[in-house]
C-alpha positions as CSV (number, residue, x, y, z in Angstrom):
1,X,3.3,-188.5,-141.5
2,X,1.6,-185.5,-143.7
3,X,0.0,-183.1,-142.0
4,X,-3.6,-184.0,-142.4
5,X,-2.9,-187.4,-140.9
6,X,-1.0,-185.6,-138.3
7,X,-4.3,-184.0,-137.6
8,X,-6.9,-186.4,-137.7
9,X,-4.4,-188.6,-135.3
10,X,-4.4,-186.1,-132.8
11,X,-7.6,-185.6,-133.3
12,X,-8.7,-189.2,-132.6
13,X,-7.0,-190.2,-129.8
14,X,-8.3,-186.9,-127.5
15,X,-10.9,-188.6,-128.5
16,X,-9.9,-192.1,-127.6
17,X,-8.2,-190.0,-124.0
18,X,-11.6,-188.3,-123.8
19,X,-14.1,-191.2,-123.7
20,X,-11.8,-194.0,-122.4
21,X,-11.6,-191.3,-118.7
22,X,-15.2,-190.8,-118.3
23,X,-16.4,-194.8,-119.0
24,X,-13.1,-196.1,-116.7
25,X,-14.4,-194.9,-114.1
26,X,-18.1,-196.3,-113.9
27,X,-17.2,-199.5,-115.0
28,X,-14.9,-199.6,-112.5
29,X,-16.8,-198.6,-109.7
30,X,-19.5,-201.1,-111.3
31,X,-17.4,-203.7,-110.0
32,X,-17.0,-202.3,-106.1
33,X,-20.6,-201.3,-103.7
34,X,-18.7,-198.4,-102.0
35,X,-20.2,-197.3,-98.8
36,X,-23.3,-195.5,-97.4
37,X,-20.8,-192.6,-96.8
38,X,-19.3,-192.0,-99.8
39,X,-22.6,-193.1,-101.6
40,X,-23.6,-189.6,-100.0
41,X,-20.9,-187.5,-100.5
42,X,-20.9,-188.4,-103.7
43,X,-24.7,-187.3,-104.5
44,X,-23.3,-184.1,-103.8
45,X,-20.5,-183.5,-106.4
46,X,-22.9,-182.5,-109.5
47,X,-24.3,-179.9,-107.2
48,X,-21.5,-178.6,-106.0
49,X,-20.1,-178.3,-109.0
50,X,-22.6,-177.3,-111.1
51,X,-22.9,-174.9,-108.4
52,X,-19.2,-173.5,-108.6
53,X,-20.0,-173.3,-112.1
54,X,-22.4,-170.4,-112.3
55,X,-21.1,-168.2,-109.7
56,X,-17.6,-168.0,-111.8
57,X,-20.3,-166.6,-114.8
58,X,-21.5,-164.3,-112.5
59,X,-18.4,-162.4,-111.7
60,X,-15.7,-161.2,-114.1
61,X,-12.7,-160.8,-112.4
62,X,-10.2,-158.0,-112.7
63,X,-6.8,-157.8,-111.2
64,X,-5.9,-155.6,-108.7
65,X,-9.7,-155.2,-108.8
66,X,-13.1,-156.8,-107.0
67,X,-14.9,-158.9,-109.3
68,X,-17.1,-156.7,-110.9
69,X,-21.4,-159.0,-112.0
70,X,-21.9,-159.7,-114.8
71,X,-25.5,-158.8,-115.5
72,X,-26.2,-160.8,-118.4
73,X,-25.4,-163.9,-116.7
74,X,-27.4,-162.9,-113.7
75,X,-30.3,-162.2,-115.6
76,X,-30.0,-164.6,-117.3
77,X,-29.6,-166.7,-114.6
78,X,-33.2,-166.5,-112.8
79,X,-35.6,-167.8,-115.4
80,X,-33.3,-171.4,-115.3
81,X,-32.5,-171.0,-111.7
82,X,-36.4,-170.7,-110.9
83,X,-37.3,-173.4,-114.0
84,X,-34.7,-176.0,-112.1
85,X,-36.1,-175.6,-108.3
86,X,-40.2,-175.5,-110.2
87,X,-39.1,-178.8,-112.4
88,X,-36.3,-180.5,-111.6
89,X,-35.8,-181.9,-114.8
90,X,-32.3,-181.2,-116.3
91,X,-33.3,-180.3,-120.2
92,X,-36.0,-178.5,-119.3
93,X,-33.1,-176.3,-116.9
94,X,-30.9,-175.9,-120.4
95,X,-33.0,-175.4,-123.0
96,X,-34.7,-172.5,-121.1
97,X,-30.9,-171.5,-119.6
98,X,-30.2,-170.5,-122.9
99,X,-33.2,-169.2,-124.6
100,X,-33.5,-166.4,-121.7
101,X,-29.6,-165.2,-121.8
102,X,-29.9,-165.2,-125.9
103,X,-33.0,-162.8,-125.6
104,X,-30.9,-161.2,-122.5
105,X,-28.1,-161.1,-125.5
106,X,-29.8,-159.9,-128.4
107,X,-32.0,-157.0,-126.3
108,X,-28.7,-155.4,-124.8
109,X,-29.2,-156.0,-121.8
């Protein structure tokens, strides 16, 4: 197998594995009725994941020292969080986040 075919095979295989790992749980969960407690717990999972990703991006780790604040991410997150709270619209929140980070990066804060 040539290198080009090997790379193409690897890309297609990785794509299929990623797709199957994301679709399979949805297909399996359609067949089962989950208890109310499990459904209530799962309703908080996206919020906690997004909060974890957000908090992780606000700090820069330095080995042997306390983390420092990533000021550009902090300033860009302020209008983004305000948009999320007011609109509760994920698409609008993402657009405001991208634009606010681009503006902050452009002016060099």
